[in-house]
C-alpha positions as a Markdown table, in Angstrom:
| # | Residue | x | y | z |
|---|---|---|---|---|
| 1 | Ile | 6.4 | -34.2 | -32.6 |
| 2 | Gly | 7.3 | -37.0 | -30.2 |
| 3 | Thr | 10.9 | -36.2 | -30.1 |
| 4 | Gly | 13.1 | -34.3 | -27.7 |
| 5 | Phe | 16.3 | -34.6 | -25.9 |
| 6 | Lys | 17.6 | -35.4 | -22.4 |
| 7 | Val | 20.3 | -33.3 | -20.6 |
| 8 | Val | 22.6 | -34.8 | -17.8 |
| 9 | Ser | 25.1 | -32.7 | -15.9 |
| 10 | Gln | 27.4 | -33.4 | -13.0 |
| 11 | Cys | 28.8 | -30.7 | -10.8 |
| 12 | Gln | 30.5 | -30.1 | -7.5 |
| 13 | Phe | 29.9 | -27.3 | -4.9 |
| 14 | Ala | 32.9 | -25.7 | -3.3 |
| 15 | Ala | 33.6 | -26.5 | 0.4 |
| 16 | Asn | 32.5 | -23.2 | 1.7 |
| 17 | Gly | 29.3 | -21.6 | 3.3 |
| 18 | Asn | 28.5 | -19.4 | 0.3 |
| 19 | Thr | 25.1 | -19.5 | -1.3 |
| 20 | Lys | 25.1 | -21.1 | -4.8 |
| 21 | Thr | 22.7 | -22.8 | -7.1 |
| 22 | Ile | 22.8 | -24.8 | -10.3 |
| 23 | Ala | 20.2 | -25.3 | -13.0 |
| 24 | Ile | 20.1 | -26.7 | -16.3 |
| 25 | Gly | 19.4 | -23.8 | -18.8 |
| 26 | Ile | 17.2 | -24.5 | -21.8 |
| 27 | Asp | 17.5 | -21.4 | -24.2 |
| 28 | Gly | 18.3 | -19.3 | -21.1 |
| 29 | Ala | 15.4 | -20.6 | -18.9 |
| 30 | Pro | 16.6 | -22.3 | -15.7 |
| 31 | Val | 15.0 | -25.7 | -15.3 |
| 32 | Val | 15.0 | -27.6 | -11.8 |
| 33 | Pro | 17.4 | -25.4 | -9.8 |
| 34 | Ser | 19.4 | -27.2 | -7.1 |
| 35 | Ser | 18.1 | -24.8 | -4.5 |
| 36 | Asn | 14.6 | -26.3 | -4.8 |
| 37 | Thr | 16.0 | -29.2 | -2.9 |
| 38 | Gly | 16.1 | -26.8 | 0.2 |
| 39 | Thr | 19.9 | -26.6 | 0.1 |
| 40 | Thr | 20.8 | -23.1 | -0.8 |
| 41 | Ala | 24.4 | -23.1 | 0.5 |
| 42 | Pro | 25.8 | -26.8 | -0.3 |
| 43 | Asn | 29.2 | -27.3 | 1.3 |
| 44 | Gly | 31.3 | -29.5 | -1.0 |
| 45 | Leu | 28.5 | -31.5 | -2.2 |
| 46 | Phe | 28.0 | -33.3 | -5.6 |
| 47 | Cys | 25.1 | -32.2 | -7.8 |
| 48 | Asn | 23.4 | -34.4 | -10.5 |
| 49 | His | 20.9 | -33.1 | -12.8 |
| 50 | Glu | 18.6 | -35.1 | -15.5 |
| 51 | Val | 16.3 | -33.0 | -17.5 |
| 52 | Thr | 14.1 | -34.1 | -20.4 |
| 53 | Val | 12.7 | -31.8 | -23.0 |
| 54 | Leu | 9.8 | -32.9 | -25.3 |
| 55 | His | 8.6 | -31.4 | -28.6 |
| 56 | Ser | 5.0 | -31.1 | -28.8 |
| 57 | Asp | 2.5 | -29.6 | -31.3 |
| 58 | Thr | 2.0 | -26.4 | -29.6 |
| 59 | Ala | 4.3 | -23.4 | -29.1 |
| 60 | Gln | 5.0 | -24.4 | -25.5 |
| 61 | Tyr | 7.2 | -27.2 | -24.7 |
| 62 | Met | 7.5 | -29.5 | -21.6 |
| 63 | Ala | 10.6 | -30.0 | -19.5 |
| 64 | Phe | 10.9 | -32.3 | -16.4 |
| 65 | Gly | 13.5 | -33.7 | -14.5 |
| 66 | Val | 15.3 | -34.3 | -11.2 |
| 67 | Val | 18.2 | -32.9 | -9.4 |
| 68 | His | 20.2 | -34.5 | -6.6 |
| 69 | Val | 22.3 | -32.3 | -4.2 |
| 70 | Gly | 24.1 | -34.7 | -1.8 |
| 71 | Thr | 21.4 | -36.9 | -0.4 |
| 72 | Ala | 18.6 | -34.4 | -1.1 |
| 73 | Ser | 16.7 | -34.5 | -4.3 |
| 74 | Ile | 13.5 | -33.1 | -5.9 |
| 75 | Thr | 11.7 | -33.3 | -9.2 |
| 76 | Gly | 10.4 | -30.5 | -11.2 |
| 77 | Ile | 8.4 | -29.7 | -14.4 |
| 78 | Thr | 7.7 | -26.6 | -16.6 |
| 79 | Asn | 5.6 | -26.3 | -19.6 |
| 80 | Thr | 6.4 | -22.6 | -20.5 |
| 81 | Leu | 9.5 | -23.1 | -22.7 |
| 82 | Asp | 9.2 | -21.1 | -25.9 |
| 83 | Leu | 11.5 | -23.1 | -28.2 |
| 84 | Asp | 12.1 | -22.9 | -32.0 |
| 85 | Trp | 12.9 | -26.3 | -33.2 |
| 86 | Asn | 13.8 | -25.0 | -36.5 |
| 87 | Gln | 16.8 | -22.9 | -35.1 |
| 88 | Lys | 19.3 | -23.6 | -32.4 |
| 89 | Ile | 18.2 | -24.5 | -28.8 |
| 90 | Thr | 21.1 | -23.5 | -26.3 |
| 91 | Val | 21.7 | -26.0 | -23.6 |
| 92 | Ser | 23.9 | -24.9 | -20.6 |
| 93 | Val | 24.8 | -25.5 | -17.0 |
| 94 | Glu | 23.6 | -22.3 | -15.2 |
| 95 | Ala | 25.4 | -21.1 | -12.1 |
| 96 | Leu | 23.0 | -19.0 | -10.3 |
| 97 | Asn | 23.6 | -16.8 | -7.3 |
| 98 | Ala | 27.3 | -17.9 | -6.8 |
| 99 | Ser | 29.3 | -15.8 | -4.6 |
| 100 | Ala | 32.6 | -16.5 | -6.3 |
| 101 | Ala | 33.6 | -18.0 | -9.6 |
| 102 | Thr | 35.1 | -20.9 | -7.9 |
| 103 | Asp | 32.0 | -21.8 | -5.9 |
| 104 | Ile | 30.6 | -24.2 | -8.7 |
| 105 | Arg | 32.6 | -26.5 | -11.0 |
| 106 | Ala | 30.8 | -28.2 | -13.9 |
| 107 | Tyr | 32.5 | -31.4 | -14.8 |
| 108 | Ala | 30.0 | -32.9 | -17.5 |
| 109 | Leu | 27.1 | -32.0 | -19.7 |
| 110 | Gln | 25.5 | -34.5 | -21.9 |
| 111 | Val | 22.8 | -33.9 | -24.5 |
| 112 | Ile | 21.1 | -37.1 | -25.6 |
| 113 | Pro | 18.5 | -37.1 | -28.6 |
| 114 | Leu | 15.3 | -38.9 | -27.9 |
| 115 | Lys | 13.1 | -40.5 | -30.7 |
């Protein structure tokens, strides 16, 4: 209790008009998708995600964060994550709704433990 981790990712969208979305995946659940900024077809823009996941004393855990797409940004929160802290927790950059494999490039993914 009182611990958690922070996930930071940096990605680049291809310079085309295709619809594409990036989210941080926490055990397969997308958190703070880039499309929430209102930018669903970013053309050549950079994307930065920062998501914090907190361990609580209940079966549900909280994740909150911010996503920046170009100059647009938005915050988000979820308290419906069902995580097993005694097993592994998978963290990923999720490419959602990409039209082509080259629409999204993930350059960095950091997981930072919190105490």
